[in-house]
N, C-alpha and C positions, 0 to 999 in steps of 0.2 A: 638384580638385573631384570627379572621377569616383570617387576612392578614398572620399571622404566619403559619396557616394550609395550606393556598394556596402556600406560599413559600416552605414549606416542601414537598408538593405534586409535585411542579414544579421541585424541586431538585431530587426527586426520579424518575421523568420521564426522566430527563437528564441522570441520572446514568443508567437507563434501555436502553436508546438509545445508550449511549456510550459502554455498554456491547454488545449490538447486533452488533454495528459496528465493534468491535474487533473481534467477531466471523466471520464476513464476510470477514475479511482480510485473513483468512485461506482458501486456495483453496481446494475444494473437487470435486469429480467427477460429482456432481450435478449442478455445477456453469455453467451459460450459456455463460460467456465471454470466449474468446479463450486465455487461459493462456499458456505461453511458459513453457514447462517442459523439463527436461533433465534426462537421465538415470544415470548419475554419477554427483557427486559434482564437479569434476574437469571440466566437460563440462560447468557447470553453472558458475564456476569461470573464465573460459576462456572468456565467453561472458561478464561477469562483467568487465574484464580487457579491452575488446573492448569498452564497454559503458563508462568506466572511461576516455579513451583516445580520444573519439570522440568529436566533437564540440557540445556544449550544449547551447541553447538560453534560457535564463530565461523567465518564464512566468510573467505576471503582478503580482506584490506583492511577487514574489519568490525571496529569498535572497541568496540562495545557491543551487548548483546542488544536485540531489538526491544522497543519500548513498545507494548503492546496496549491498544486502547480499544474499547468497544462503541458502535456507531453505528446509527442508525435508517435503514432503507432508505426512500429517497424515495418517497412515495405508497403505502406499504404499512405494515402493522402488524407488521413483522418487523425483526430486528436482525442485524447482522453484526459480525465482529471485524476492526478495521483494525490493521495492523502497521506501525509507523513504524520503518524500518531506518536504521542509521547506519554510514556508510562513510567511510574516509579520502578526501580529495580526490584525484582522478586515478586511482581504482581502476577498472580496466577490467572490464566485465561485472558490475558491481555490481547486486544485486537491487533492484528498485524497491519503494518502500512501497506497500502496497495491501491489499485484502481477503485474509483467510486462507482457504485452501482446505480442503476436507473431510478430505483426507488428514492435514494437520497436526493437525486437531482430533482425529482418530481415534487418533493416536499420542501424544497428550498424556497 
């Protein structure tokens, strides 16, 4: 019985962590990282086209280049680029999916 309760509590903790990570993927004006933002969706899509055409070197455990999408910042009239990254299961230190920083946009 104690083992079932411990497993249930561990599962609840994993759900809480996953929910908090999902909230962190939405950029806000209070984030400390330097996220590349754009005034229009067309500007963001132009940068995405550059990122899709440039040379991309896969990281350890990564099996496909990221998919980039333009998303609107909640509560503002600005857009950012979201990178969905794909790694094999069990890859240690895999990069998380999230907003693209200004350095990545600069070198595209």
